[in-house]
Residue, then its C-alpha position, 0 to 999 in steps of 0.5 A: m395309616r397310609p402315606r398321604t403323598p400329594s400328587r404333582d398337581a397339588f403343588t405350586r409352580d415354585e414348589l414343583l421347581l424345587i422338587d424337580t431340581l432337588r432329586t437326591p438327598r445330596q442335592v437337598q443337603r447342599f440346598l439346605r446348607r445355603f438356606p437361611y436358618n429360621w430363628e422364629k418360633t414357628l413350625r411351618t410345613f413344606r409349603g410354609v418353608v418355601s413361602n417364607g424362605r427359611a427353616h430350622c431343623l424340624e422344618a427342614v425335615l418336613f421340607s426334605a421329606t416332601v421333596l424326596e418322597q416325590h423321588g421314592y424316599p419314605a418320609l422318615a424322621l430321626d429324632l435325637e434326644s440330648e440330656d440338656g433338652l436340646d434335641h435334634v431332628l433329621f430326615i433319614y433315608l436308606e440307600n444301597g443298604r446304608w443309612g444317611t441323613v439330611a438336616r439343617s442346623r445352626d451348628e456344623g456337625l449337626h447337618g446330614r451324613k453320607p449314606v455309609f452307616r450299616t446300622l442306626p446306632h452307628l449313624v447316631s454315634s456319629y452325632m455324639d461327639p458334636y453334642v459334647d460342649g459341656c452340657g449336651r450328651l445324646k441319650g436316645y433316638g427314634v425313627f418315625p414315619l411322619d404320617e404315623l405321628t400326626r394327621t396334620d397336613w405337614r406338607l401343604g398346610q398353611t398353619n404351624v404344625w406343632s403336633v409333629e413336634q409334640a408327637l416326636r417328644d411323646a414317641p418312645h425312643r431307644t436308649i443309646r449311651m455315649g461311653e464314659a471314657r469317650y465322653q471324657r476324652t471328647l469333653a477334654r478335647f473341647e475344654a483344651l480347645k476352649a482354653r486355647h480359644p476363649t471365644l470358642t462357641p459350640r458352632l466352632w467346636r463342631r466345625h473343628l470336629r467336622d474336619q476330622t471325618d469324611t462322613w459328613w455332608 
């Protein structure tokens, strides 16, 4: 299926302003980190995100893909599967032979990654520790061209595009397992931190992990 990238005249003035301002993955990531999180049960297109001024993780992927494909980046989504069913979706890109991501999340640690990863498993591995919070554990991943997932207009459509979410769930994923020793070490760190801070939340735990690395945006 050929990509259905819109021409510039398909966008509104406000949409073009964002597209022309956000020219790189880093700029999009910085924008999304300040962008209000969407707590509603919706799956809005790029146009819907711009109109409503908020986005959850998959909506942020559709936003990022629409903006960055105008600057030469393919519209690709990375879907991370977790044992607790709380999956995460990110925009993924290749730059100078290295993989990086752009993402929006309620939690620190699940936002984007700088383009420093030589392989997809290496990139996915960087999300393993942030998922460990007593119930979460990554078990698989997949990279999918958005235009091959659905014929729905996820860029400029006016309605919710639930078919994108369903297609991601149905698509085959590659198994990736966090080693038991690494899992137990990370879980022990989480439990020790929680013992010192009884009100510890997964979000604060992931913020703690973020301080340990320089690969996160």
